[in-house]
C-alpha positions as a LaTeX table, in Angstrom:
\begin{tabular}{lrrr}
\hline
Residue & $x$ (\AA) & $y$ (\AA) & $z$ (\AA) \\
\hline
Unk1 & 0.87 & $-7.30$ & $-15.95$ \\
Unk2 & $-1.68$ & $-6.64$ & $-13.24$ \\
Unk3 & $-1.76$ & $-5.59$ & $-9.96$ \\
Unk4 & $-4.74$ & $-6.80$ & $-7.88$ \\
Unk5 & $-5.75$ & $-4.55$ & $-4.74$ \\
Unk6 & $-7.73$ & $-5.71$ & $-2.07$ \\
Unk7 & $-8.25$ & $-5.15$ & 1.93 \\
Unk8 & $-9.64$ & $-1.45$ & 1.93 \\
Unk9 & $-12.95$ & $-0.50$ & 3.79 \\
Unk10 & $-14.70$ & 1.59 & 6.20 \\
Unk11 & $-12.85$ & 1.72 & 9.65 \\
Unk12 & $-13.23$ & 3.32 & 13.25 \\
Unk13 & $-10.72$ & 5.78 & 14.30 \\
Unk14 & $-8.07$ & 3.76 & 16.06 \\
Unk15 & $-8.94$ & 0.54 & 13.80 \\
Unk16 & $-6.60$ & $-1.31$ & 11.88 \\
Unk17 & $-6.33$ & $-2.56$ & 8.02 \\
Unk18 & $-4.01$ & $-4.62$ & 5.87 \\
Unk19 & $-3.72$ & $-3.91$ & 2.21 \\
Unk20 & $-3.01$ & $-6.58$ & $-0.09$ \\
Unk21 & $-1.18$ & $-6.31$ & $-3.85$ \\
Unk22 & $-1.13$ & $-9.36$ & $-5.73$ \\
Unk23 & 1.05 & $-9.31$ & $-8.78$ \\
Unk24 & $-0.12$ & $-11.41$ & $-11.70$ \\
Unk25 & 2.34 & $-11.92$ & $-15.10$ \\
Unk26 & 5.91 & $-10.24$ & $-13.46$ \\
Unk27 & 8.73 & $-11.38$ & $-12.20$ \\
Unk28 & 7.38 & $-10.61$ & $-8.16$ \\
Unk29 & 10.47 & $-11.44$ & $-6.35$ \\
Unk30 & 13.03 & $-9.11$ & $-8.02$ \\
Unk31 & 10.74 & $-6.12$ & $-8.04$ \\
Unk32 & 10.23 & $-3.02$ & $-6.21$ \\
Unk33 & 6.76 & $-2.70$ & $-4.91$ \\
Unk34 & 5.18 & 0.54 & $-3.04$ \\
Unk35 & 1.93 & 1.87 & $-1.97$ \\
Unk36 & 0.84 & 5.42 & $-2.58$ \\
Unk37 & $-2.21$ & 7.17 & $-1.35$ \\
Unk38 & $-4.14$ & 10.01 & $-2.60$ \\
Unk39 & $-7.00$ & 11.98 & $-0.54$ \\
Unk40 & $-9.42$ & 14.23 & $-2.02$ \\
Unk41 & $-8.09$ & 17.14 & $-3.30$ \\
Unk42 & $-4.40$ & 16.44 & $-2.36$ \\
Unk43 & $-1.35$ & 15.38 & $-3.89$ \\
Unk44 & $-0.21$ & 11.81 & $-4.49$ \\
Unk45 & 1.94 & 10.73 & $-1.56$ \\
Unk46 & 4.20 & 7.92 & $-1.31$ \\
Unk47 & 3.29 & 5.29 & 1.69 \\
Unk48 & 5.71 & 2.99 & 1.82 \\
Unk49 & 8.25 & 1.00 & $-0.23$ \\
Unk50 & 9.82 & $-2.40$ & $-0.37$ \\
Unk51 & 12.73 & $-3.81$ & $-2.62$ \\
Unk52 & 13.29 & $-7.21$ & $-3.21$ \\
Unk53 & 15.94 & $-7.32$ & $-0.42$ \\
Unk54 & 13.40 & $-6.38$ & 2.02 \\
Unk55 & 14.74 & $-2.85$ & 2.35 \\
Unk56 & 12.26 & $-0.58$ & 3.16 \\
Unk57 & 11.22 & 3.16 & 3.02 \\
Unk58 & 8.41 & 5.25 & 4.10 \\
Unk59 & 6.97 & 8.76 & 3.69 \\
Unk60 & 7.27 & 11.22 & 5.66 \\
Unk61 & 5.27 & 10.64 & 9.13 \\
Unk62 & 4.32 & 7.28 & 7.86 \\
Unk63 & 6.75 & 4.95 & 9.67 \\
Unk64 & 5.21 & 5.24 & 13.15 \\
Unk65 & 1.83 & 3.69 & 12.10 \\
Unk66 & 2.37 & 1.74 & 8.72 \\
Unk67 & 4.38 & $-1.50$ & 8.09 \\
Unk68 & 5.00 & $-2.50$ & 4.56 \\
Unk69 & 6.02 & $-6.39$ & 4.00 \\
Unk70 & 6.21 & $-9.21$ & 0.88 \\
Unk71 & 5.66 & $-12.81$ & 0.53 \\
Unk72 & 7.44 & $-13.87$ & $-2.40$ \\
Unk73 & 5.67 & $-16.94$ & $-2.64$ \\
Unk74 & 2.29 & $-15.06$ & $-3.07$ \\
Unk75 & 3.59 & $-12.74$ & $-4.90$ \\
Unk76 & 1.96 & $-10.06$ & $-2.73$ \\
Unk77 & 3.07 & $-6.92$ & $-0.79$ \\
Unk78 & 1.17 & $-6.09$ & 2.39 \\
Unk79 & 0.41 & $-2.58$ & 3.74 \\
Unk80 & $-0.17$ & $-3.04$ & 7.61 \\
Unk81 & $-2.01$ & $-0.13$ & 8.96 \\
Unk82 & $-2.64$ & 0.54 & 12.68 \\
Unk83 & $-4.25$ & 3.60 & 14.54 \\
Unk84 & $-5.99$ & 4.57 & 11.62 \\
Unk85 & $-6.92$ & 8.50 & 11.68 \\
Unk86 & $-9.54$ & 10.18 & 9.86 \\
Unk87 & $-6.26$ & 11.88 & 7.88 \\
Unk88 & $-5.27$ & 8.65 & 6.36 \\
Unk89 & $-8.88$ & 8.44 & 4.09 \\
Unk90 & $-7.50$ & 8.01 & 0.84 \\
Unk91 & $-7.14$ & 6.08 & $-2.27$ \\
Unk92 & $-4.37$ & 3.95 & $-1.63$ \\
Unk93 & $-2.68$ & 2.58 & $-4.88$ \\
Unk94 & 0.16 & $-0.27$ & $-5.41$ \\
Unk95 & 2.74 & 0.21 & $-7.40$ \\
Unk96 & 5.28 & $-2.17$ & $-9.35$ \\
Unk97 & 8.47 & $-0.34$ & $-10.36$ \\
Unk98 & 9.47 & $-2.43$ & $-13.33$ \\
Unk99 & 7.62 & $-2.19$ & $-15.54$ \\
Unk100 & 6.05 & 0.43 & $-13.86$ \\
Unk101 & 2.43 & $-0.48$ & $-13.32$ \\
Unk102 & $-0.41$ & 0.84 & $-10.89$ \\
Unk103 & $-3.08$ & $-1.02$ & $-9.49$ \\
Unk104 & $-6.85$ & 0.38 & $-9.58$ \\
Unk105 & $-6.62$ & 1.25 & $-5.97$ \\
Unk106 & $-8.39$ & 0.50 & $-2.70$ \\
Unk107 & $-10.58$ & 2.96 & $-0.86$ \\
Unk108 & $-9.83$ & 3.60 & 2.71 \\
Unk109 & $-11.97$ & 5.53 & 4.75 \\
Unk110 & $-11.58$ & 6.49 & 8.64 \\
Unk111 & $-14.52$ & 7.49 & 10.71 \\
Unk112 & $-14.37$ & 9.69 & 13.51 \\
\hline
\end{tabular}
C-alpha cells in the first residue's frame, strides 16, 4: 500500500491550497483517511479525518478554514485549505487507517 501526496507549496497569507492523497494498493472506499500536520519543533496534530461514510472530524480550531473530502472513484482524499496563516506552515501528512500507512508528506509554507 502506498500513499502519494501532492499540492503543497509556498503561498501568501490569506491564500488557499488543496492537498491530495491518492491511495495505491488498498481498498480506498472502505478506509478512513486523515490529514495530520507537524510544524518545526511542535507535536504532530490531527487536522481532519473522513470515514468511508463521509463522516468528518476536525482537530481543534481546524474546522473554520479546512475542509476534508474524498473521491472514491479516484482513490483520493483532499484537504482544502483557505485563508492560510503563517502558523499553518508545516509538513502535512496523509494517513490511511487500515492498514495503518502514512504518506511521505507535503510541505506547506505560508509567507506573511
